[in-house]
Legacy VTK file of the C-alpha trace (Angstrom):
# vtk DataFile Version 3.0
C-alpha trace
ASCII
DATASET POLYDATA
POINTS 440 float
251.727 32.930 94.646
248.399 34.463 95.190
246.423 31.048 95.834
249.682 30.239 97.889
249.206 33.156 100.127
245.137 32.744 100.409
246.033 29.224 101.422
248.270 29.715 104.209
245.678 32.318 105.126
243.176 29.787 105.579
245.559 27.472 107.117
246.376 30.283 109.933
242.855 30.945 110.207
242.085 27.469 110.886
244.813 26.808 113.413
243.821 29.866 115.266
240.357 28.436 115.620
241.454 24.998 116.527
243.766 27.057 119.336
240.669 28.674 120.795
238.729 25.653 120.931
241.543 23.462 122.613
242.037 26.714 124.899
238.184 26.809 125.835
238.162 22.993 126.101
240.845 23.277 128.461
239.402 25.970 130.609
236.028 24.045 130.543
237.792 21.030 132.222
239.786 22.833 134.659
236.548 24.615 135.541
235.029 21.323 136.027
237.977 19.627 137.995
237.885 22.419 140.180
233.964 22.362 140.651
234.497 18.453 141.511
237.453 19.196 143.888
235.384 22.002 145.799
232.243 19.288 146.339
234.563 16.435 146.822
236.170 18.461 149.816
233.361 17.512 152.334
234.368 16.620 155.867
234.808 12.982 156.244
235.589 11.695 159.459
238.014 8.802 159.533
235.467 6.368 160.683
233.117 6.563 157.724
233.565 3.181 155.804
234.382 3.692 152.129
235.137 7.205 152.470
235.752 8.343 148.950
232.144 6.803 148.106
230.885 8.753 150.824
232.436 12.024 149.228
230.899 11.155 146.004
227.388 10.486 147.236
227.332 13.844 149.375
228.631 15.672 146.504
226.297 14.437 144.289
223.375 15.886 146.956
225.259 19.141 147.591
225.420 19.707 143.496
221.728 19.228 143.440
220.877 21.257 146.031
222.987 24.391 145.044
221.790 24.081 141.755
218.051 24.130 142.739
218.993 27.248 145.102
220.424 29.025 141.991
217.630 28.074 139.591
215.059 29.265 142.307
216.176 32.356 141.660
215.117 32.982 138.135
211.707 30.973 138.662
208.659 31.397 141.251
209.533 27.553 142.379
211.363 27.028 145.835
214.480 25.310 145.774
212.931 22.316 147.341
210.420 21.671 144.755
213.507 22.280 142.158
215.652 19.616 144.275
212.862 17.370 144.167
212.309 17.460 140.487
216.097 16.751 139.913
216.006 13.948 142.174
213.165 12.615 140.472
214.563 13.013 136.907
218.048 10.551 138.024
215.206 8.337 139.822
213.302 7.768 136.789
216.822 6.958 135.079
218.185 4.419 137.280
214.281 2.758 138.259
214.247 -0.826 136.923
211.372 -1.544 134.137
208.487 -3.552 135.613
209.933 -6.865 134.844
213.646 -7.783 135.042
214.755 -10.922 133.172
216.024 -13.535 135.951
213.727 -11.914 138.497
210.448 -13.383 139.933
209.223 -9.926 140.840
207.270 -7.742 138.798
205.955 -4.267 139.648
202.647 -2.292 138.585
201.910 0.842 139.577
198.510 1.360 141.182
196.494 2.708 143.763
195.341 1.648 147.490
192.187 3.978 148.833
193.213 6.726 146.548
196.994 6.474 147.507
199.594 5.831 144.661
201.614 2.538 145.375
204.406 0.430 143.197
203.358 -2.987 143.964
205.874 -5.505 143.872
204.682 -9.109 143.406
206.159 -12.484 142.686
205.314 -13.689 139.047
205.095 -17.336 139.960
202.772 -17.254 143.013
202.729 -19.336 145.886
199.755 -21.830 146.453
198.872 -20.395 150.023
198.576 -17.318 151.099
202.047 -15.682 151.826
203.895 -12.980 153.468
204.091 -9.127 152.379
205.935 -5.967 153.464
204.644 -2.243 153.237
207.759 0.110 152.712
207.647 4.007 153.114
210.287 5.914 151.809
212.292 8.787 153.399
213.297 12.060 152.167
212.871 14.642 155.158
208.986 14.508 154.038
210.004 16.808 151.400
211.482 14.624 148.579
211.633 10.865 147.308
209.555 8.457 145.561
208.636 4.758 144.843
210.913 5.360 141.897
213.742 6.865 143.957
213.566 3.584 145.947
212.883 0.836 143.661
216.592 -0.283 143.462
216.135 -0.804 147.348
212.404 -2.142 147.362
212.966 -4.511 144.454
215.637 -6.149 146.204
213.599 -6.501 149.186
210.744 -8.297 147.102
213.325 -10.502 145.394
214.967 -11.564 148.538
212.177 -12.245 150.597
210.065 -13.479 147.305
207.246 -11.583 148.502
204.226 -9.058 147.852
206.282 -5.342 148.677
204.113 -2.403 148.624
205.807 0.800 148.453
203.748 3.616 149.195
204.174 7.254 147.124
202.633 9.354 149.748
202.101 13.272 149.558
204.878 15.744 150.209
205.451 18.832 152.140
204.920 21.726 151.375
202.207 21.270 149.204
200.806 18.560 151.749
202.048 18.945 155.205
201.289 16.980 158.220
199.123 14.765 158.471
198.858 14.029 154.960
201.818 11.625 154.471
200.703 9.903 157.650
197.075 9.814 156.432
198.328 8.170 152.860
200.280 5.764 154.874
197.841 4.491 156.943
194.798 4.522 154.352
197.087 2.354 151.903
198.134 -0.037 154.799
194.723 -0.431 156.102
193.058 -0.997 152.447
196.041 -3.490 151.704
195.100 -5.503 154.821
191.365 -5.583 154.178
192.395 -6.841 150.570
195.495 -9.264 151.466
193.324 -12.149 150.092
193.095 -10.483 146.469
197.347 -10.400 146.594
197.434 -13.991 148.006
198.773 -12.650 151.184
197.930 -13.473 154.753
197.006 -10.524 156.708
198.603 -11.504 159.809
201.882 -11.699 158.114
202.477 -8.342 156.719
205.635 -6.271 158.077
206.228 -2.517 157.714
209.257 -0.658 156.978
210.776 2.563 156.373
213.610 4.903 156.512
214.400 8.107 158.001
210.806 9.933 157.540
209.454 6.837 156.229
210.617 5.314 159.694
208.376 7.707 161.363
205.597 7.322 159.339
205.863 3.144 159.705
206.206 3.366 163.259
202.882 5.941 163.459
201.055 3.396 161.433
202.239 0.432 163.439
200.778 2.135 166.305
197.419 2.856 164.966
197.053 -0.376 163.734
197.684 -1.913 167.371
194.803 0.379 168.622
192.571 0.062 165.920
189.927 -3.062 166.464
189.362 -5.332 163.464
193.083 -4.970 162.526
195.789 -7.197 163.573
199.173 -6.013 164.579
201.950 -6.018 161.866
204.089 -8.742 161.856
207.140 -6.526 162.887
208.044 -2.861 162.184
211.737 -2.061 160.643
212.629 1.547 161.768
215.854 2.777 159.503
217.417 5.498 161.113
214.060 6.765 161.889
212.973 10.394 162.613
210.758 9.751 165.883
210.189 12.796 167.850
210.272 17.044 167.168
211.025 18.193 170.441
214.266 18.276 170.966
216.728 18.871 168.127
219.872 19.072 170.115
220.732 15.546 171.271
224.373 14.141 171.581
224.309 12.901 168.147
223.284 16.326 166.836
226.333 18.055 168.867
229.056 14.998 167.830
227.664 15.634 164.244
228.538 19.249 164.380
231.780 18.660 166.036
232.567 16.369 162.957
231.255 17.658 160.152
230.999 21.577 161.079
228.172 24.140 161.121
227.144 23.307 157.330
226.403 19.719 158.151
226.910 16.655 156.123
224.033 15.833 153.689
222.044 18.961 154.145
222.950 22.096 156.100
221.159 22.782 159.406
219.242 25.696 157.968
217.805 23.039 155.133
217.241 20.800 158.055
214.974 23.515 159.526
213.301 24.406 156.581
212.527 21.041 155.577
210.758 20.461 159.158
209.060 23.579 158.840
207.346 22.950 155.668
206.294 19.362 156.731
204.727 20.959 160.291
203.379 24.271 158.898
203.368 23.771 155.216
205.417 27.114 154.412
208.331 28.726 155.719
208.663 30.811 158.551
212.034 32.107 159.014
211.294 32.755 162.813
209.916 28.917 163.256
213.225 27.647 161.254
215.580 29.560 163.113
213.948 28.408 166.378
214.245 24.751 164.925
217.622 25.170 164.301
218.754 26.469 167.672
216.247 24.009 169.406
214.284 26.995 171.059
211.095 25.946 169.377
209.066 24.681 172.570
208.573 26.824 175.698
211.108 26.932 178.786
208.047 25.590 180.779
207.504 22.634 178.592
210.970 21.633 179.144
210.921 22.093 182.847
207.359 20.616 183.539
206.095 18.416 180.810
206.326 14.495 181.400
206.833 13.994 177.621
210.295 15.887 178.257
211.486 12.653 179.697
211.203 10.760 176.681
214.283 12.651 175.157
216.401 12.426 178.661
219.805 12.174 177.235
220.853 10.271 180.261
218.788 7.176 179.097
221.387 6.952 176.186
224.011 4.486 176.533
227.155 6.316 177.954
229.179 6.179 174.612
226.471 7.808 173.157
226.512 10.842 175.403
229.547 12.589 173.457
228.633 16.123 172.841
232.023 16.409 170.899
233.837 19.781 171.683
230.736 21.589 172.393
228.882 22.621 175.650
225.960 19.940 176.684
222.572 21.696 176.439
221.812 21.111 180.031
224.633 23.134 180.954
223.322 26.029 178.604
220.821 28.882 179.475
217.280 27.239 178.838
215.473 29.258 176.079
212.422 29.059 174.713
209.864 30.652 172.223
206.558 30.886 172.905
205.475 32.454 169.556
206.840 29.293 167.899
205.527 26.765 170.331
202.078 28.174 169.834
202.335 27.409 166.132
203.624 24.129 166.519
202.781 22.260 169.942
199.733 20.418 168.646
201.569 18.825 165.920
204.761 17.913 167.372
203.264 16.469 170.605
200.976 14.502 168.411
202.167 10.795 168.295
201.362 10.370 164.587
204.045 12.798 163.875
206.562 11.927 166.975
205.677 8.455 167.771
208.428 8.265 170.527
205.492 10.378 172.646
202.976 7.995 172.757
202.830 7.209 176.539
202.196 3.399 175.991
204.332 1.304 174.200
203.897 -1.918 176.003
202.206 -4.508 173.156
203.590 -2.966 170.147
205.096 -5.504 167.474
208.572 -6.808 167.338
210.662 -3.953 166.535
214.009 -3.807 164.262
215.958 -0.260 164.862
218.999 0.883 162.849
220.803 3.566 164.135
224.287 4.581 162.362
227.582 6.044 164.088
227.735 9.483 161.807
224.425 10.276 161.944
222.773 13.551 163.374
219.654 11.599 163.781
221.172 8.503 165.676
219.307 9.526 168.911
215.819 9.227 167.713
216.145 5.701 167.014
217.981 5.139 170.267
215.286 6.679 172.289
212.653 4.746 170.553
214.383 1.429 171.133
214.929 2.022 174.513
211.156 3.146 175.224
210.146 0.007 173.720
212.803 -2.398 175.601
211.631 -0.678 178.802
207.820 -1.415 177.803
208.823 -5.400 177.395
208.632 -4.976 173.335
210.919 -7.576 171.515
213.814 -5.136 170.117
216.677 -5.733 168.030
218.748 -2.721 167.767
221.509 -2.595 165.753
224.080 0.253 165.531
226.064 0.460 162.577
229.793 1.528 162.865
231.094 3.483 160.201
227.450 4.326 158.808
225.703 7.502 158.033
222.282 8.677 157.346
221.264 7.194 154.013
223.882 4.674 153.583
221.181 1.861 152.879
219.584 3.804 149.785
222.334 4.412 147.603
222.539 2.166 143.979
225.489 1.290 142.106
228.299 2.577 142.001
227.578 4.319 145.678
226.904 0.864 147.378
228.472 0.952 150.630
229.677 -1.784 152.699
227.972 -0.813 156.003
224.447 -0.454 153.841
224.919 -3.998 152.556
225.828 -5.798 155.948
222.595 -3.619 157.096
220.520 -5.207 154.154
221.306 -8.675 154.569
220.230 -8.063 158.578
216.992 -6.485 157.823
216.454 -9.567 155.545
217.295 -12.290 158.006
215.191 -10.454 160.375
212.380 -10.098 158.090
212.418 -13.693 157.036
212.228 -14.927 160.570
209.258 -12.690 161.442
207.127 -13.318 158.350
208.035 -17.216 158.800
209.876 -17.241 155.552
212.256 -20.089 155.300
216.063 -18.963 155.077
218.104 -19.839 152.302
LINES 1 441
440 0 1 2 3 4 5 6 7 8 9 10 11 12 13 14 15 16 17 18 19 20 21 22 23 24 25 26 27 28 29 30 31 32 33 34 35 36 37 38 39 40 41 42 43 44 45 46 47 48 49 50 51 52 53 54 55 56 57 58 59 60 61 62 63 64 65 66 67 68 69 70 71 72 73 74 75 76 77 78 79 80 81 82 83 84 85 86 87 88 89 90 91 92 93 94 95 96 97 98 99 100 101 102 103 104 105 106 107 108 109 110 111 112 113 114 115 116 117 118 119 120 121 122 123 124 125 126 127 128 129 130 131 132 133 134 135 136 137 138 139 140 141 142 143 144 145 146 147 148 149 150 151 152 153 154 155 156 157 158 159 160 161 162 163 164 165 166 167 168 169 170 171 172 173 174 175 176 177 178 179 180 181 182 183 184 185 186 187 188 189 190 191 192 193 194 195 196 197 198 199 200 201 202 203 204 205 206 207 208 209 210 211 212 213 214 215 216 217 218 219 220 221 222 223 224 225 226 227 228 229 230 231 232 233 234 235 236 237 238 239 240 241 242 243 244 245 246 247 248 249 250 251 252 253 254 255 256 257 258 259 260 261 262 263 264 265 266 267 268 269 270 271 272 273 274 275 276 277 278 279 280 281 282 283 284 285 286 287 288 289 290 291 292 293 294 295 296 297 298 299 300 301 302 303 304 305 306 307 308 309 310 311 312 313 314 315 316 317 318 319 320 321 322 323 324 325 326 327 328 329 330 331 332 333 334 335 336 337 338 339 340 341 342 343 344 345 346 347 348 349 350 351 352 353 354 355 356 357 358 359 360 361 362 363 364 365 366 367 368 369 370 371 372 373 374 375 376 377 378 379 380 381 382 383 384 385 386 387 388 389 390 391 392 393 394 395 396 397 398 399 400 401 402 403 404 405 406 407 408 409 410 411 412 413 414 415 416 417 418 419 420 421 422 423 424 425 426 427 428 429 430 431 432 433 434 435 436 437 438 439
């Protein structure tokens, strides 16, 4: 009887422990369901294609940024650096090995003029000198890497069956402007100088970049055009590029606030201001950040009198792009500026190496493919650039993707978007045409 009671007690204790574990598991499951529901409940306009994929894409970014914020409270690292490390960890997992079965492309990690690059080359080389592409990744100048964009750059190299150089440029805040620009220019020039070593014709090298990479690609193309001894790039493909820093309140910005709210979509407006401040100054200055967010970072005198201000005149845009949502257009608001902030940043933001839109003479630049997207606060950057090139007589193909958003081209499986795939096919066909590659 005594043994029986002890057995019942053990059974009761085991049952109690099992119940506690079940309850804990249930609570944990409920917690994660609530977390997922919170992050998936992000503003998603009706016109966005693949809306649930978009929600997942935004949620993943927000979770990483918020986790970085929390960890930064307990470390000496800034949240941007922690966010970068999270992104790099994920990129390391999804990046391909140097060789992939069934692919004619292999990559090696090397350096060009001291700049790290991911070099993709055909395993079976062509007999004659062939074309190549230089790719510059995006990431607001503070995150991103060649590993993070390996899914995209490998696909480009495979589809074109050519050499592709993906540049690992230095990032802010550790390396503010002009470090990224200098890395991209130096690596590209070195590649052109040594093109024959890679079985490449230096006159058949195109350049491409997305977002911040689009700004860098445009700046490099401009400098190569000006420098004796270097050919123009065969084309430049600017994918939702950043092209200027003098007007942060274009119609696309206001429309984005109307659609996504004050917090923004991929990143908040505060974070966007901080990223820009890091790139321009290499440090955080709250007054500068606030001015960048409020668009008061230039002087009133500059807005009224500088001839450069005409390059961001909103009336240049097509009428359907002059939509400010439910907000009051800037030209109907009181003009404000901050001379303190402007004195700190004017030399940088007016430099065409940082703001390629502000180059005065656009005539003669290489053929250009400009990508803009419907749901992108930076849409007008690309639009202004395309319009200025067209007015200067440069051959321009400007594709505006309805239902697209900033970053739609980059994600890998399972977050591959229909709009991104259409964009990719268009870019490949354009590159083949301008690199004289026969279409399949």
